[in-house]
N, C-alpha and C positions, 0 to 999 in steps of 0.2 A: 451499564449505559454510560456513555461519555458525558461527564458533568459539564464539559465545555460546549456541548452540542447546543445549537440555537434552533429553537422551534418557532417558525414564523406563522402567525395566525392566518395569513392569506394562502398558506400551503395546506390548510386543513383538509381539503378534498382529495389529497393525494394518498390513496390507500395502497397497501402492498399489492403487487401485480396479481398474486394468487387470489387475493380477496376479490378483486374486480373480476378476475376470470371465473371464479366460482359462482359469483352472482349471475354473470352473463350466461354461463352454461346451464345453471339451475333454472333460470327464467325461461330458457329455450325449451325446457322440458315440461312447462306448465300444461301444455296440451295433453300430456300423459296423466294429468291429475296429481302432479307433485307439489302443487301450491299448498303451503302450510295453512291449515284452517285456524281461524281465531273465532271460535264459537263458545259462548259461555257454558252451555250444557256439556260440550265436549271437554272443556277445560276442567270443569268440576268432576266429571267422571274420571278423568285422568288423575286428578289429585287424590280422589278417593281410592283409586286402584293402587297408586303408589304407596299410600299410607295405610290402607286397610281400614280406614276410619270413615265415618259418614257425617258426623255432626259439625256443621260450620258455626254453630252457636246462635243464641237468640239475638245477638247484636249484629249478625251479618245482614247487610243491606245490599240488595241486588243492583240498585240503580247506579252506584258509582262504577261498578264493573261494566254494566250495560253501556253507559255513556262512553267509557273509555274504549270499549270494543268498537263502537260506531266510529269514533274518531280514528282509531288505528286502521280499521278496514277501509274507510271512505276518504280519509284526509291525509294520513301520514305518508302515503306513497312509499311504503316499506319495500325494500328489495328482499330477495329470498332469504338471505342470512338474517336480515332484520326481522322478518316475520318469524323465523325459527327461534331466534333469541327471545323475542317477545312472548311467544307461546311458552317456552320453557320458564321464563321469568314469572308469568302469570300462574302457571301450574304450581311453581314453588311457593308463591305467596298464598295460594289456596291451601297447599299442603301444610304450611306453617300454621295457618288458622286451624286446620283440623287437629294438628298435634297439640296446639295450645289449648284448645277446648277440651281435649282428652285429659290433659294434665290438670286443668282447672277443676274438673270433676273428680279426678282421682286424688288430688291433693288440695282440698279446700283451703288449707292454711296459706296457700300462695296468695290468694286474694284478700286474706285476712291481715296481711302485713301492712304496715305503714310504708308509704313510699319515702325513700330517702330524701333529705334536702337536696336541692338541685342548684348547681352552679351552671347557669345557662349562657353559653356564648352565642350571642346574636350579632348581627351586623350583616351588611351586604356581602355577597359573594366576593372573594378575592380581596378581603380586607384583613387577612392574617388569622382568620378563625381556626384554620387547621393547625397552624403553628401553635396558637395559644391553647387549643384543646389538647394537643399532644404534650405540651409542657405541664398543664394542670393534671393530666392523666398520670404523670410520673410520680405524683404523691401517692404513697401506698394506701392512704385512707380514701382516696378517690376512686370511683367506679366509672370507667368510660365504657361506652359501647364499642366493642372491637369489631373489625370488619367481618370476621367469620360469624359473629353473633348477629350482626345486622342482617346478614343474608339468611340465617337460620336461627332465630332466637329460641325456638322450641326444639329440644333434643329430638333427633331422629331415632327410629327404633333400633335398639341395641347400642345406642351411643351413651357414653358416660357424661356426667355433668361437666367434665373437663373439655368436652366437645371435640375429641380427637378426630372423629369422622367428619364433623362439620368443618373442622380446620382443613382437612384434606380437600373438601369440596371448594372452600374459599381459595385455597392455594391454586387449584386448577383454574378457577375463574380469573385469578390474578394473572396467571400465565397466558390465558386466552386473550385477555385485554392487552397485554404487552405485545402479543403477536398481531392482533387485529389493528391496533392503533399505537404504533411504536412511540409517537410523540406525546401521547396523552399524559404520561407520568411527569413530564416536565411542567405540566399545568396543574395537575392534581394527582398526587401519589395515592394509589389504592393498594395498600399492602395488607395482606390477609390477617396479620397479627397486630396491626396498628388501629388506633381509634378511628371510627367512621361516623358519618352524619346519622343522626337518629331519625331523619326524614324517612329512612328506609323502614322504620317501624310503622309509620303512617301508610306506607305502601300496602301493608297487610289489610287495610280498610279501603284500598284503591282511591284514596283521597290525599294526594300529595303532589308536590311540584315535580317529582321525578319524571313522570310521563311528558310534562311540558319541556323539560330540559333535554331529553334524549330523542323526542319525536315531535312532529308537527301535529298538534291535536287541538285546533282552535275551538271547536264546539264543546269539547270536554273542558277546556280551560275556561270558557265563558260560563259553563254550568258550575264548575268548581268555585269560581269566584263569588257566585251568587248563593252558594249553598252553605248552610250551617254545618260546621265540622265537629260538633260536639261528640258525636259517636266515634269519630276517628281518634280524637284526643283521649276520650275515655278508654278506648281499647288500647291505645299506646301506653297509658298508665298501667293497664293490666299486664302488657308485655314487659314493661320495666320491672314490675313485681316478679314476674316469672324469671327474669334475668337475675335479679338480686337474690332470689331464692336459690339459684344455681351457683352464683359467685358473690358472696356477701362483701360489703364494704361499709363505709361511713356515710358517703354522700355520692350523688351522681354528678358527672361532668358530661353535659349534653351540648350539642351545637348543631344548628342548621339555620341558614337564612330564612327558611320556610316559616319559622316561628315569628318573624317580624310582622307578618300579616295576621297572626292569631295569638297575640300575647294575652288576650282575654281568655282564650281557651287554656293556655299555659297556667294562668293565674287560677283558673277554676279547677283544674285537674291535677296540678303538680304540687300544690301546697306551698311549702317554704322554698322560695326561689330567689337567687341573686342573679340579676340580669347584667351580663357583662357585654357591653356594646362596643364593638370595634369600629373605628372610623378611619376612612382613607379618602383621598380626593376621588370623587366620582369620575373624574376624567381619566383616572388610572384604573380604578376597579371595574368600571363598566366595560371598556374594551377587552380587558383581561377575561372577564366572565363570558363575553360574547364569543371569544375565541374558544373557551372551554366548551360552550354549548355546541359550537360548530363541529369541534372534534368529536363530541359525543354523538351528534346526529348522523354523521356519515357512517357510523357503525350500524345504522338502521335504515338509511335511505341514501340513494345516489342523486336525489333531487333536493339538495339543501340550498335554500336561498338565504345568503348571509344578510341581505338587506331586510328580509322579512324577520329573521332572527333578531336583528337589532331593534326594529320597530316594536316587536312584541315585548322583548325583555326590558327595554328602557321604560316603556309604559308600565309593565308589570312591577318593576322595581320601584317606580315612583308611587304606585298604589300601595305596595308593601310598606314603604317608608311612611306614607301618610297615615296608615293604620297604626304603625308603631309610635309615631309622634303623638297621635291622639291618645293612645294608652299611656304614654309617658306623662303627658300633660295632666291627665286625670288621676294617675296613681303614683306619681313620683314622691309624694309626701309620705306614702305608707310602704313603699317597696324599696329595695336596695338596687340602685342602678350604679354600675361602675363603668366609666367611659375609658376606652383604651385607644390612643392614637396609634395608627399603623407604624409611623416612623419610630415611636418610642418602643414598640414591640420588636422592631427590627434592630434598633440600635442598643437597647438596654432591656432585654427581656426579663432579666431577674428583678430589676427595679419594678417593672410592671407587675410581676407576680407578688412582690411585697405589697404593692398598692391594693391589689385585689384581695389579699388575705387581711390586710388592715381594715378594709371595708366590712369584712366578716367578723372583725374583732378577734381575729386569730393570728398570732405572731408566727413568722416563719423561723423555725429553729435553724441553727448552723448546719445541722445534719441534713435537714430537708432542703436547705439552700444548695448544698452540694449535689443533691439528687437533681434539682432543677437545672443546675449548671451542666451536669452530665447529659441530661436529656436535651438541652439546648444544643450542645456540641454534636449530638448524634444526628440532628436534623438541620444541617446548614441550608441557607437559601441557595437554590439552584442545584440541589443534590442530584437531580435527574436531568439537568440541562437548563439552559436559559430560555425562558419564554419571552418571545418578542412579539409585540402586538401594537396596533395603532387604530385610532378611530377611523382613519381613512380606509382601513380594510373592510369596514362595514357600511360605508356611505353615510355616516352621520357626523355631526359636528358638536361642538360644545353647546351651541345654542339649543340644539334638539334635546340634549341631556338637561340643560337648565330648565327647559319647559316643564319637565316632569319631576325635577328634584330641587327646585328653588327653595322650598320650605325647609327641606333637610339641610341644604347648604347653609341656610341662615341659622339653623339649629346648631350645626357644627361650629360656627363662629362664636356662638354664645357659651360654649362649654369651656370650663376652666380646668378640666381634666383632674379634678379632685373628687370625682364621683358625684358631683352635683352640678346643676346649671344655675 
């Protein structure tokens, strides 16, 4: 891909001609019964057939999937390809759960493990979290969640712990994404061997922001915000133990903005956590993320309202930040918070890494510093093209963002970036 290519946010709805044509042709055959079904019982039957397993476990809760399916069927306005992708995705999540439960019973030592200490990269979307996660993951002692593991944390039948079959599946998914949305990688690279967001582990409980990011699901979103997510985080901890059982290390490197809303759950289920909070001007990060959401949604629907996307996610981000600030105020005295300015991460990444490890009371050796420098050089900004975006693309202005993020912006100004406020 041409690294000089510029991807404009207001061009998000221009899909490849073949993609548009396929949807139009497929939809024209609905009267023949070709519409993909999104039915819970059918999805569970399919997952059981694929895996040859039956037990979803005592922690499986029907309501999250039920709520999601109502939104996908009644509100998301999915086009034919979007319905097909959604079905395959949901079947795979159920299959992951079936395989995980099988392994928990066959190998009880998995759940008897202590969860590794966690270096948790939080921060709003588009604040350098991916860059920082990939840098930290280059430390051999650190255990990141790789993209192929995020898609299939539980080994499939006949697969070794090294995941060679799961890697092939992830490679195919990466190629499909490149074909369906050529500009997406300039916004967020999804490489099958690279670290990925652990929000995908919460998907296995059908309680994550993934559905909100890729589809329009207002009733599900409303339910999710009001619902206790203890079960989802408890199950995520189980999946992390399953993953470290397959590929051991010293500590976890995790990251997803989703955690901003649920730091109390992180604190309860993850144990020893260093919170690494990335900060960037909301006037830059918000429109960048809105562009990313818009690119994601056209892979599922041809009726994406960019103004609706903006209104929902600015409010959502404001709520997430308010929850994170409340946790920070209550717990800053007993937990390790390390603040990372986006500009510092871009301009002097290695110094940022030194600061993070210093807060852990762990020095960075000269050999490890060389590793970080090499990793930093492998992932230059704009590797897949330049992402161009603007608030004007989404019909909002700074005043609208201020309305929902004023407290956070005030907090940003109070930080001295020495890991304390």
